[in-house]
C-alpha positions as CSV (number, residue, x, y, z in Angstrom):
1,M,88.1,210.1,136.4
2,T,85.6,208.7,138.9
3,I,85.1,205.0,139.0
4,L,81.5,204.0,139.1
5,A,80.7,202.0,142.3
6,S,80.4,198.3,142.1
7,Y,79.9,195.6,144.7
8,E,83.6,194.6,144.4
9,N,85.1,198.1,144.8
10,I,82.8,198.9,147.7
11,L,84.0,195.8,149.5
12,Q,87.6,196.9,148.8
13,M,86.8,200.4,150.2
14,W,85.3,198.9,153.3
15,E,88.4,196.7,153.8
16,C,90.7,199.8,153.4
17,F,88.8,201.6,156.1
18,G,90.6,199.2,158.6
19,I,87.9,199.3,161.2
20,K,89.2,198.1,164.5
21,T,87.3,200.0,167.3
22,A,83.8,201.2,168.0
23,S,84.9,204.7,167.3
24,D,86.2,203.7,163.9
25,L,82.9,202.0,163.0
26,D,80.9,205.0,164.3
27,L,82.9,207.3,162.1
28,R,82.3,205.2,159.0
29,L,78.6,204.8,159.8
30,N,78.0,208.5,160.6
31,S,75.7,209.1,157.6
32,F,74.6,205.5,157.2
33,R,73.0,205.3,160.7
34,V,70.6,208.1,160.0
35,Q,69.7,206.9,156.5
36,F,69.2,203.3,157.7
37,A,67.0,204.4,160.6
38,Y,64.9,206.6,158.3
39,N,64.4,204.1,155.6
40,T,64.0,201.0,157.7
41,T,61.3,202.7,159.8
42,K,59.6,204.4,156.8
43,I,59.1,201.1,154.9
44,E,56.4,200.2,157.4
45,N,55.5,203.7,158.7
46,P,54.9,206.4,156.2
47,E,54.7,209.0,159.0
48,V,58.5,209.0,159.5
49,T,60.5,211.9,158.1
50,Y,64.1,212.2,157.4
51,H,64.5,215.5,159.2
52,A,63.0,214.1,162.4
53,T,65.3,211.1,162.2
54,R,68.3,213.3,161.7
55,E,67.3,215.5,164.7
56,V,66.9,212.5,166.9
57,F,70.4,211.1,166.0
58,E,72.2,214.4,166.1
59,D,70.4,216.4,168.8
60,K,68.5,213.6,170.7
61,S,65.4,215.8,170.5
62,V,62.9,216.8,167.8
63,K,61.6,220.3,167.2
64,T,59.8,220.0,163.9
65,F,58.0,216.6,164.0
66,K,54.2,216.7,164.4
67,G,53.4,213.0,164.1
68,S,52.4,210.5,166.7
69,P,54.4,209.7,169.9
70,E,54.6,206.0,168.7
71,T,56.4,207.1,165.5
72,L,58.8,209.3,167.5
73,A,59.5,206.3,169.7
74,E,60.3,204.2,166.7
75,I,62.9,206.7,165.5
76,S,64.4,207.2,168.9
77,N,64.5,203.4,169.4
78,Q,66.6,203.0,166.2
79,R,69.2,205.3,167.7
80,K,69.2,203.3,171.0
81,C,69.5,200.0,169.2
82,Y,72.4,201.3,167.1
83,A,74.3,202.3,170.3
84,F,73.5,198.9,171.9
85,L,74.9,196.9,169.0
86,L,78.0,199.0,168.2
87,S,80.4,197.5,170.7
88,K,79.0,194.0,170.1
89,I,79.8,194.3,166.4
90,I,83.4,195.1,167.2
91,A,83.6,192.3,169.7
92,K,82.1,190.0,167.0
93,D,79.5,188.6,169.4
94,S,77.5,185.8,167.8
95,I,73.8,186.2,167.1
96,T,71.8,184.5,169.9
97,L,68.2,184.3,170.9
98,D,68.9,186.7,173.8
99,L,70.6,189.2,171.6
100,I,67.7,189.2,169.1
101,K,65.2,189.6,171.9
102,E,67.1,192.4,173.6
103,A,67.6,194.3,170.4
104,H,63.9,193.8,169.6
105,E,62.9,195.2,173.0
106,I,65.0,198.3,172.4
107,T,63.6,198.7,168.9
108,T,59.9,198.4,169.7
109,M,59.6,199.7,173.3
110,G,56.6,202.1,173.5
111,T,55.4,201.3,170.0
112,Y,52.9,198.4,170.5
113,D,49.3,199.4,169.9
114,D,46.6,198.9,172.5
115,R,45.3,195.7,171.0
116,R,48.7,194.0,170.9
117,F,49.7,195.2,174.4
118,F,46.5,195.0,176.4
119,E,44.1,192.6,174.6
120,L,46.7,190.1,173.3
121,G,49.4,190.4,176.0
122,E,52.2,190.9,173.5
123,R,55.4,192.5,174.7
124,P,58.5,194.0,173.1
125,G,61.4,191.6,173.5
126,E,59.2,188.5,173.8
127,F,58.3,186.1,171.1
128,K,54.7,186.3,169.8
129,K,52.0,184.7,171.9
130,N,49.4,184.8,169.1
131,D,49.4,183.5,165.5
132,F,50.7,186.6,163.7
133,V,51.5,186.0,160.1
134,V,53.0,188.1,157.3
135,G,52.7,188.6,153.5
136,R,50.4,187.6,150.8
137,H,51.0,183.9,151.6
138,E,50.5,184.5,155.4
139,V,53.7,182.8,156.4
140,G,54.9,182.6,160.0
141,S,55.8,179.9,162.5
142,L,53.2,179.0,165.1
143,P,53.9,180.7,168.5
144,D,55.0,177.4,170.1
145,E,57.4,176.7,167.3
146,V,59.1,180.1,167.1
147,E,62.0,179.5,169.5
148,A,62.9,176.1,167.9
149,D,62.7,177.5,164.4
150,L,64.8,180.6,165.2
151,S,67.3,178.5,167.1
152,K,67.7,176.3,164.1
153,L,68.3,179.3,161.9
154,I,70.9,180.7,164.2
155,E,72.6,177.3,164.2
156,E,72.6,177.2,160.4
157,I,74.4,180.6,160.1
158,A,76.8,180.0,163.0
159,G,79.0,178.0,160.8
160,T,79.4,180.9,158.4
161,L,81.1,183.2,160.8
162,S,84.5,182.1,159.5
163,L,83.7,182.9,155.9
164,T,86.1,185.1,154.0
165,E,84.4,185.2,150.6
166,P,82.2,188.4,150.6
167,E,79.6,186.9,148.2
168,K,79.1,183.9,150.5
169,I,78.7,186.3,153.5
170,L,76.0,188.3,151.7
171,K,74.3,185.1,150.6
172,A,74.3,183.8,154.2
173,A,72.9,187.2,155.4
174,T,70.3,187.1,152.7
175,Y,69.2,183.6,153.8
176,F,69.1,184.7,157.4
177,H,66.9,187.7,156.6
178,A,64.5,185.7,154.4
179,R,64.1,183.0,157.0
180,F,63.8,185.4,159.9
181,V,60.9,187.3,158.2
182,Y,59.4,184.0,157.2
183,I,59.4,182.8,160.8
184,H,58.0,186.1,161.9
185,P,59.0,185.6,165.5
186,F,57.5,188.7,167.1
187,S,54.0,190.2,166.9
188,D,55.5,193.5,165.5
189,G,58.8,194.9,164.3
190,N,59.9,191.8,162.4
191,G,61.0,193.6,159.3
192,R,63.0,196.2,161.2
193,M,64.6,193.5,163.3
194,G,65.4,191.3,160.3
195,R,67.1,194.2,158.6
196,T,69.0,195.2,161.7
197,M,70.2,191.7,162.5
198,M,71.2,191.1,158.8
199,N,73.4,194.2,159.0
200,Y,74.8,193.0,162.3
201,F,75.7,189.7,160.7
202,L,77.3,191.4,157.8
203,M,79.5,193.7,159.9
204,V,80.5,191.0,162.3
205,N,81.9,189.3,159.2
206,N,83.8,192.4,158.0
207,H,81.3,193.2,155.3
208,P,79.7,196.6,154.8
209,P,76.0,196.9,155.9
210,L,73.2,198.0,153.5
211,I,70.1,200.0,153.5
212,V,66.8,198.8,152.0
213,F,65.5,202.0,150.7
214,D,61.9,202.9,151.1
215,D,61.8,203.9,147.4
216,D,62.6,200.3,146.5
217,R,60.2,198.6,148.9
218,D,58.1,197.1,146.1
219,G,61.1,195.2,144.8
220,Y,62.0,194.1,148.3
221,Y,58.5,192.7,149.0
222,R,58.5,190.9,145.6
223,A,61.8,189.2,146.4
224,L,60.5,188.2,149.9
225,E,57.3,186.8,148.3
226,H,59.4,184.9,145.8
227,Y,61.2,183.3,148.7
228,D,57.9,182.5,150.5
229,E,56.8,180.7,147.4
230,T,60.0,178.9,146.3
231,E,62.6,179.2,149.1
232,D,64.9,180.6,146.4
233,I,67.0,183.5,147.7
234,K,68.6,184.6,144.4
235,P,66.2,187.5,143.7
236,L,66.6,188.8,147.2
237,Y,70.4,188.4,147.1
238,D,70.5,190.3,143.8
239,F,68.3,193.0,145.3
240,F,70.5,193.3,148.4
241,Q,73.6,193.6,146.2
242,R,72.0,196.5,144.3
243,Q,70.9,198.1,147.5
244,L,74.4,197.9,148.9
245,I,75.8,199.7,145.9
246,K,73.1,202.4,146.3
247,T,73.9,202.6,150.0
248,W,77.6,203.3,149.4
249,D,77.9,204.9,146.0
250,K,78.2,208.5,147.2
251,T,80.7,207.5,149.9
252,F,82.7,205.6,147.3
253,E,82.7,208.7,145.0
254,R,84.1,210.8,147.8
255,Y,86.6,208.1,148.7
256,E,87.9,208.0,145.1
257,R,88.2,211.8,144.9
258,G,90.3,211.7,148.1
259,R,92.5,209.0,146.7
260,S,93.0,210.9,143.4
261,K,94.5,213.8,145.4
262,L,97.2,211.7,147.0
């Protein structure tokens, strides 16, 4: 009889994987990396397709996609960023300003529109020079406050790297994501970067990553807006826990079938 996936037994499954090397992690994220890249890009860009994303990750080329070059660059950049972060996750490198900026440069290279790039002088991998804001409440640090606000956030979560309780790890990751999006440090790509670095933080702390599914974007945005209004992370934490179960439920089902045959 198959056990329905829960947060607790997915954590147990992840621990049983015994991930020690980049190859181990790459094996366990084989399906995840395509699904994550597809969903995290599609949340803000409806032109993205799953088939094009899979082609980029598996073949490093696309035969069927007929969308814009910028969209294709977004997909390809997700593959490059994944490769960039893989060994750093295994090494448990801390999140730093430089790491965030380098990952952002990889993720957004070739995707800035003409207005951002030429008129406003914004660049991938550099904090915003203009007062870009986000959300219904138009939140976002002022350009000259971004580095200090992000440094404070990194300092706040640095003390959680020794956490062993999974729920506290996910809560810390939730807080990091909510504050990162609130600060809105870049002129573009903040959502993708926030979701990427949240998963980086989770995996560095031996916790499985999660996908924010495009189908569930409304719930995601509502939880972020709630944080903007109240600084309460609970709705976002609950949302991420549900998304983690949805991310790994099929893997868990296969895992349980395999165990039942032993």
